[in-house]
N, C-alpha and C positions, 0 to 999 in steps of 0.2 A: 573521961572515958565515954560518958553519955554524949558529949558534944561531938566526939570523934565518930561514934556510931551513927549519930544523926547526919553528919556530913557525908558519911559513906552511903547511907540510905538515899539521901538527896541526890548524890552523884549517880547511884545506880538507877534511880527513877529518871533522871535527866538523860542518861545514856540510852535507856529503853525507849524514851519518847523520841529521841533523835533517830534511833534505829527504825522506829515505826514510821516516822516522817520520811526517812530515806526510802523505805520500801514502798510507801504510798506514792512518792514521786517516781520511783523506778518503774512501778507498774504502768504509769501514765506515759512513759517515754515511748517513742516509736521503736519498732523492732530493730532497725539498723543502729540507733543510738544505744539501745540496751546491749547489742552485740559488741559495739565498740567499747562501752564501759566495762563489760565483763572481761574483755581482753586486757584492758589496762589493769584492772584489779587483780587478775590472775597472774600477771607477769611483772608487777611493779617491783617486787622484792627478789626477782630471779636474776641470775647473771646471764650474760649473752647466750651461753651454751644451754642454759636450762629453760629458756623461754619456748613456749609451744603455742601454735596458732592453728585454728581451724581454717578450712578452705574458704568459708564465708568471710571470716575476718581478714584473710589475705586479699580477697576480692575488694572489700571495703577500702583497705589500705592502698590497693592498686589504683582505685579510682582517684584517690587523693594524689598519689604519685604521678599519675598521668596528667592531672590538672596542673601541677607545678612540682617538678622534681626538686627544685631548690627549696621550696617551702617544706616539702616532706623531709628532706635531710635536716632542716632546722628543727622540725617537730621531734625528730629522733633524738635530739640532744637532751630533751626533758621528758619524753614519753617512750614507754617500752614498745616500739613498733617494729615490725619485721624489716629486715635489711632489704635494700633495693635489689640485691642479687636474688634473694628468695622470691621476690615479686616477679623478676624477669624469668626465673625458672618456671613459675606458675604460668606466665604468659606463653612460654614456649610450648606448654602442654596443649594449648588450644590450637587445634588444627584448622587453618583457614586456607581456602583455595578460591581461585577466581571463578566468577560466574555464580548463578543461582542454582547451586546443586542441592543435594539432600540435607547437608548441614544447615545452611541458611533457612531452608524451609522448616526444619525441625526446631531451630531456635526461635523462629517467628511464632510457631504454634505454642511453644513454651512461654514466650513473652505475652501471648494473648490470654493465657490461663489466668483466671481470677480478675480480669479487667471487666469493668462495666461497658455496656454498649457505648456510653458517652466517651469513655476513655479510649475506645477503639477507633474513634474518628481521627484520621491521620492526615498529615501533609507529607507528600513525597518530595524529597529534595535530592538533587544530584549536582556534582561539580567535578571538574577535571583538575588534577594536580600535576605539576611538572616534576619529573623524576630524573635523576642521573642514570645514565645507562651503565649496566654492569650485570654480571652473572654470578649466581651462587647456588650451591646444591643444598636442597632441603631434604635431610635424611628422613624426617618424619613422613613427608609426602612422597619420597623417592622421586624427586622431580627437580629439574634445573629451572630456577626462577630468573626471569630477566627478559624472556621473549614475550612477544605479543600473545595474550591469552584472554579469551572471552568465555572460558569455561567449557563451551561446546566446541570451540575452534581454537587451535594454537597454530602460530606461524613461526617462520624462522627469522622474522624481523625483530630487531632490538626494541624493547619497550622504553619509551621516554615520557609517557603520561600514564596516569591512573584515573579511571572513572569510578567514582564512589557514590553509592546510593544509601539514603538514610530516611527513616520515618520519624516524624515528630508528632506527638499527641497534641491536638488542638486544645484539649481541656487541661491537661497536666503539664504540658511542655516537655515530657520525658522523650528522650531520643532512643531510637533502636537502629543500630547499623544493620544494613541488609546484605549488601554485596559490594564487590569491587572487581574491576577488570583492568588488565594491563594493555595499553594500546601504543602503536607506533604513530607518532605525530598526532594530529588532532583526530578525535573520534569522527568517523563518517556518519552521515545521516542514517543510513541503513543500519549500521551497527548500534547507534543510539536508540533507534526505534525498536529494534529487537530487544535491547536491554530494558527499556522502559516497560514494554508489554510483559516481559518475563517477570520483572520485579512486582508490577501491579498484580499479575496473576498469582504470584506466591503470597502476596499480602492478602488477597481476597480469600485464598484457600485457608489461610490461617485465621480468618475471621475479622480482619481489619477492614475499615471503610475509608478509602482515600477520597477526600473531597477537593483537594487542591494540589498543584505541583509548583515547585519553586526552583528556578535555575537562573544563571546569568544570561546575558543577551548575546552569547556567542552565535556565530553563523549556523553551526550544526544544531544548536538548541532551537533557534528560530525555525530552521527548516523542518526539524522533526515535529515541533508543535504545530506548524502550519499543515504538515501532512496529516497529523492526527485530527486536526480541525476539519480538513477537507474530507477525510474518511467519515467523520460524523455528519457532515453536510449531506453526503451520499446516503447515509443511514436515516437521518431525521429531517433533512431539508434545511435550506439556508435560513429561513425565518426562525426556526427553532434555535440554531446555533448562535445567530447574531442577537437574539433576544436574551438567551441564557448566558452567553459568553463562555460556554464549556465545550469540552470534548469527551467522548465516551470510549472507555477501554474496559473490556471484560464486564460490561454492564454497569460500570461505575461512572457517574457523571463528575468530571474533574474540572476545576477552574484553573487555567494556566496563568501563573504569576511570574514576574521577573523580580529578582531581589532588589530592594530599594537602593543599597549602596551602588550597584552597577547602573541603575537608572540615573542616579544623581551624577555619577561620573560621566555617563554618556551625555547628559544634559550640559554639564560643564564643558566637555570637549567640543560639543557642537556650538555652544555660545562663544567659544574662543574665535571662531571665524565665520559665524552666521548670526543673524539677528532673529529673534523670536517674535512673531507678530501676536499681539494680544487681542482677544475678542474678534477673531477674524470673521468678516462678513463680506461676501462677494459684492454686494451692492453698496458698500460703504465708500464715500468719496475719499479721494487720495489725502486730502488735508486732515481727515478724521482718523486715519490709520495710526496706530501706536505700536512701538516695537520695544522689546527688551534687548539691551546690548551688554556685552561684557564690560564696557566702559562704565556702566552703572554700578557694577560690582566693585570695580577699582575705585570709583568715587566714594562709595559707601565705606570701603575699607580705609581709605585715606582720611575720611571724616572721623572714623573710629580711632585711628592711630594718632592723628595730628590735631584733633579737635580740642576745644577749650575745656572740655570736661576732664576731670582728673582720673577717670576710670575707663577701662575698655569694656565695651558691651559684647564684643566677640573676641575674647582673649586667645582662643585657640587658632584663630586665623593668622597666617603668617605670609610673608612675601612669596614664598614658594607656592602657596595656594592661589595667589591672585595674579602675579606677574608671570606670563608664559615664558619669558626669557630666563627666569630664575628657577624654572621647574626642572 
């Protein structure tokens, strides 16, 4: 009997120590992880109809679902997570409309709350997406979606592209979607200029500091950035612009950047039918001039594939990347 009581006391002490350890670890967890753990502990022994989730918990699950729907469905086989249908219902409650209207401005101000000045330093990114044409009625907005729509202007043209703007924190890497527009064919320079200035103005009003912009090298983007640079030349002078390499919108000095994948693709496409001169110097004699050719890439690839070494140094490179006729 005494041995049994001793074992029970030891078990009780061990359980209390484990509970204390758990609470100490729990307190150190980030807020989102504590919410996710609370959700699992509250619903692990409930049947499907008895499970309950807060809106914050659904938002956490929605972020996982949007990252990978297939992975989320697999996680539901062993974790008590909300159904995809519940998450889609939650998503439909969020009213989104084209352009920078009151809702994006309000969400930007909410996103800025609690951030340090360092976390408010942002990069503005935008890109165009190809859409299939079609119309549908949004009963929440009481609006037919599918026509060209810039928020302030709607036309009767069918939209086949979407222009999307997003902010990304330089310090944390967190992304903040800002706005979208539906356009017919490619965005014109004037439309893009208006949207860029509108988004930057909304970000400034919310307290963010935009230091750079990133886009691809499309003709509309190049033309819009050149216009912004020329406007800055008129404001500050050529020497200031070419020394700093920036343009100014709403008092914010912004560095124009093009996304590296697009730059690499453009370099590759140009090298296919043009040579690149290295260390160009106007006074250099003809015999001293050196060029990079696409044949150099082909030679390096064939050495890698057919060389005497037993392993590849660039295993991801295939014939489709190197030989234009196989592209």
